[in-house]
N, C-alpha and C positions, 0 to 999 in steps of 0.2 A: 212673254212680252205683251201678251194679251189683260194684264193685269195691270190696274189703275190706269192714268192718263198717260195718253201715246204721245213722246216728241215729235214721232213722225205725221200726228196728223196733219201738219199744216204744210208737209211737202208733198208734192207734186211726185217725187221717182225716189224709192226706198230702197235701200239695198241690203240684202241680207248676205250674209256670210255663213257659209254652211259645209261647215268641216269634217260631215256626215257622208260618207262616199256610197249611203246605201239608198243617200233621198237624192232624187232624180225630178226635173219637171213636170212630171205624170203625178208624180207625187206628193209632189206639193198644188200641184192643180186640186187635188180629190179633197186634200186637207183644207184650202181655202174654200172647197164646194164644201163642203160640210158645215161650215159657219151657217150657211144659210139652208140647208137639210139637216134633217134631224136623220136620216139614214140615207147611208150613202152603198153603191155597189161595189165589193172587195172580192177580188179574185184569188186566190191562193196564190198564186203568182206572183200577186202585187202584196201581199200582205205585210213582208217585211219594211218594201222601201215606206209604205203607207205610215206604217206603225211608227218607222224613225222622224217622219213628216213630224206624224202626230205629236210626237216626244218632243220633238223640238221647239214646239209652236204651243208645247202645254193644254193641247185639244184632250183633254180627259171623256168626254165621251167616245172620240174618235178614237182614242186607246183601247177603251174598253171594247169597242165595237171589232176591231182588233183582235185583238187576246180571243172574243167567242167565236171569229171565224177560225185562227189559229188551231182552239181546241175542235173542233167540229171537220178541222181538213188534214190531221196528223196522219200521214202515210209512211211507207219508205223511204216516197222519196222527198218527204218533206220533215220527215221528224228530229233533222239532225239541225238543219238551218235556224226551224224554230226554236229548237234548245237552244240555240247559240244565240237566238236573239232575244230570247224570252231573258235571258239570260243580262244580257247588253243594255237592256232599255225597263230590268224591272219587274217584269209579267213573272211573277212567283208560283201563280196559280198552272199558266200554260209549261212554265218549265218544269211540273211538277205531273204535269198530263204527260209531257213527251215521255219522262223516265217513266211512267206507269206504262206507256205504249209499249216500251224499250221491253221492260222487264215482263210483260207479256207476249211479245213476238220476236226477241233477239232469239231465243232457240226454239219457241214453234215455228218459226217463218223463217227459218234462216237466208243471208243474202248478203251476194260478193258484194256490190254496191254497199252497203249498208255498214258493213265489217270494214270498206276500206275509212267510211267517213266516219265511224265513232274514236271518238278521241281517247287517250289513255283516261282521263279524269272521269268521263263517263264510264269507261268499262270497268272502270274500279268499281264506282257506287252499282251499275250493275252484278257485279259477277260478287261484289260483297252482302248484298243483298238477301233474305230469306223466302222474300215475294219473287225472285226469280223464277221465272214456269220454265225448271228443266224438261224436259223429253230425255227418257233413260233414265239415266244414272250421271252421279257427279264428273265420271270419265269422258261423257259427253261434252259437260261444262269444258274441260281441260283441251280437247279436243278442238271445238270452236275457240277458245283465246289461243290457240296453237295456228289457227287457221288466221285470225284477225290478228295475229303479230306480223307473218309472214304478207300478208296482206301491208301492213303499215311499212314495213322494209322493205317491200316490191310492189309499188302502188301502181308499175305500168301493166301489172300481169292483167289480163282479161279473159281469162277461161270462165266455164261455165262454173258454180255449185261442185257439180259430181266430179268435175275435176281437179277440185280443190285442194282436197286433202292431200290424194296422190301427190300434187305439182310441193305443197310445203312440205311432205315428209323427205322426196328426195332433196330439196333446198337445203331443210336442217342436216341432212345426213351429209353435203358438203359440206356443209359450213363446220361440221363435226372436225373436220379432216386440221382444220387448223386453229382449232381449239385450246391446244397441246393440254390435256388433262383438265381444262377447264368445264365446267356445263353453261352455255347458252349466257343464262342469265348472268354468269359473271363474268361477261366478256362485257367492252365497253356498248356495242350493238347491243344488247340485251340487257345493259342496265336498266334504260330507261321504262320495262315494261316488268320492271322487281315488283313496285308497290300492286300491280293487279293481278297476280301469278301468287299473293301474299296472300289474294281471299279465296284460294284455291280451298276445297275442305279435303286434306289430301288423304285425311283418312279413311273417306269412302272411295276412294280410288284404291289405295295398295291392301286393302279388303277381296278384292278380286285378282287373281292369281295373272290374269290373261293381262289384264292392267297396270298390275304391279310391271311385269315384263316389259310391259309397250314405253311406259314412262320411266323406266329406269335406262331402256335401251334410247328411247330418245336423246338424253344428254341435255334436256333444256333446262328442269328443276334442278336445284343447288343437293348433291348429296347430304347435306347439313340438313336441309329440311325434311329430305327423306328419311334420315336415321333417328329423327327426333319424334318423326310421326310411328316408326314400327314399332319404337320403344314404348310410346304413350297407349298403341294399342295394345302391345303385348299385357301391360300390367292391366288391360282393361279385360283381355280375356281373362289373366289369372283371376280376377277378384271375380268376374260370371262363373268359372268354374270351380273357386274354392272358397268363394266366401260369402257363399248365400245369396250375392247380385242377384234380386229378382228384377231390375228396373225401374225407372224411374218412379216415385210416391205422389209428386206433385210438380206440377206444371213453376218451373224455373223459364219465365217469358225468354230471360237474357240469354240463357242457354242456349234458346231454342231456336231464335233468330240466329245464333251464332253458329252454333256451331250441330245442326241436326243435320240430318243424310236428306238430298233434294232427288226426291226422282218424280218422273211422271212418266205416262203414256197418250197416245192418239187411240180412238176409239171412229174409225173411219165410218160406219154406220150402226146402224143399232143391231142386237142380238147381244149373243152369250160371250162373254169372256173370262176366262180365269189365269193369273200369270203371278210371279214372283218377279221380283227385282234381285238381280245380279249382288253379289256381296257376301261377307264371312259377318253373318247380324245377333252373335255371341249366341248359337245356340236359337236363336228364334226366326222359326221358319212362317214367316208371314204370307198367306194365300192371297190376294184380293179378286174378288169377283162380281164382273158386273150384270146384274141379270133382272130382267122385271122390274127397272127401273130402277135399281137400287142398286149399291156398293156393301160388298160385305167383306169385312176381314176375317180370316180365320188364323188361327195359331197350328199350323201343322205340327205332329211329332210321330203318330204312327201308323196314319189311313194312308199317307201317298207317299210315295218316293222321294228321297229328297239328297242332294248329292253330295252333301255338307252335314257336318256334325248336329244333333237335334236334342236342345234341353228335354230332359224329361220333369224338372220342378213343377210340382203340382199347380204353382203359378207364374206366370209372368206378367210383366206389366210394359206398357211401350206409351210413351208422349206421341203424339202426331197431331198433324194440322192435314186436311184434306180440301183441294178445291177445286171447284167442274168449272169448266168455262167454254164457251160459243164465240167465234171470231165471223166478223165481214170480211168478203175480200180486200178491204183496204187493213185491214187487221186489227178495227176495232169491235172492244168489246160489245156484244150482242146482249150475252147473258151471264152470268155466274154466282156461283154459290159455294161456300164454302163454312166445314165445321168449328172452324175458330180452333185453340187447341186444348187437347184433352187427353186425359188418361185412361187409357183402358187396360183393363186386368183381364186374362183371359186363361182358364184353366187347359188341359192338354185336347187337343182335338175339338176346343169349344170356339165358335164363329160369332159374329156380332154384325148386325148390319150398322152401317155408321153413318149412313145418309140414304135417304131416299127423296122421287121426289115425281109431282105430275108428268104427263105427259107435253104439257104447255110449255115445259122448261127444254124439253131435248131438244138441240138444233145442234145437228152433224156436217160436219165430224165432231165428239167433244173432246174435251181437252182435261186429261186429268193430270194435278201434281199435289204430290205429298210431300210433306216434312217428319222424318220420324228421328226419336231417342230412343232408341233399343237399352242405354246403359248410364245408369246414373252420374253424373260427372262426381271425381275424386275428388274426398273431402282431405283438406289441406293440413298436413299434421303437419305443427310447429317443431315439434323437438323428435329426431328421429331415433328411435325405441328397436332392439334389437328381440327379436321373435323368444318367448322364452323357453320353447320345447322347439327347437327346429327340425328335430326328427321326426315329429308328428308329422 
């Protein structure tokens, strides 16, 4: 309305029709005041209303200032509101920043209020992303999804995060009595959430016995989904055992982004740590060590005990990406580093430093997140062939 000549210039009283409910008198006062001052003070609690007014009045400078304020004040309390407003008013850079914050904080700093506010559409993007900063393993992503779904269905629940999983399991246990043989996602209540659960990487859940038992017992995920994953993993295991499969030989970014194992660990303070993530990894027992400001990967075969079977092939390869991050109290990224996607080839009991850094980087707690691909994607053969000598 401020472009070109104004027909209102000769009027003593100007009436504005304001269809946007986000706009109030105070926001309009700030917006009009910005015409006379280069910078105005924008409080986080007022930024959405001021942004709405600025967009209605086409005040590009104020819109940019609102966007800057939003990016700098993303917290667990503001992130969902900012994301929605950024979509409404076309601030793509703010929307992207909110998604980045959620990818970093959804699992590392779980929050009941945040779970309640996250929409199905946003959750679908988060769970489907290879950049989700997972803590522990994929089973923990499933557990978080289960709690989030419970809060979407029972938004009046007001307990603590410690109580949430128990209450979630009790609620779904009661629902199972009415399923009549169906899993929850097959019911009318569950169908809206199917698109989110589709992004779970189930192959890394059923690779651990305890996790496989829980997901079967919960009866949330359709049995057909699980059956196809069991079949897929069985063939992958046979390839690893009988087809000289030694692991990925080249970076397949699409495969890594869509199907890699996602896992993570929180280091509360500096020290020495050594761990492995649970689950069957086709005989590749990977030990991770943090010591002397470096991260070491070791392929364990004979040196240390392992509860599962271990491959004795001379060499095995793994595709991986390692990320480190520290956050402030609001969840804002303080510092981060990544290896990018790499192929690592290890002989039996060989170890390799995959990242080192100086002490200036280290801010604890330190969060470590990894993506792994232990086995190459199966090559699709157009014509089915019968084995030439099935007895061998």
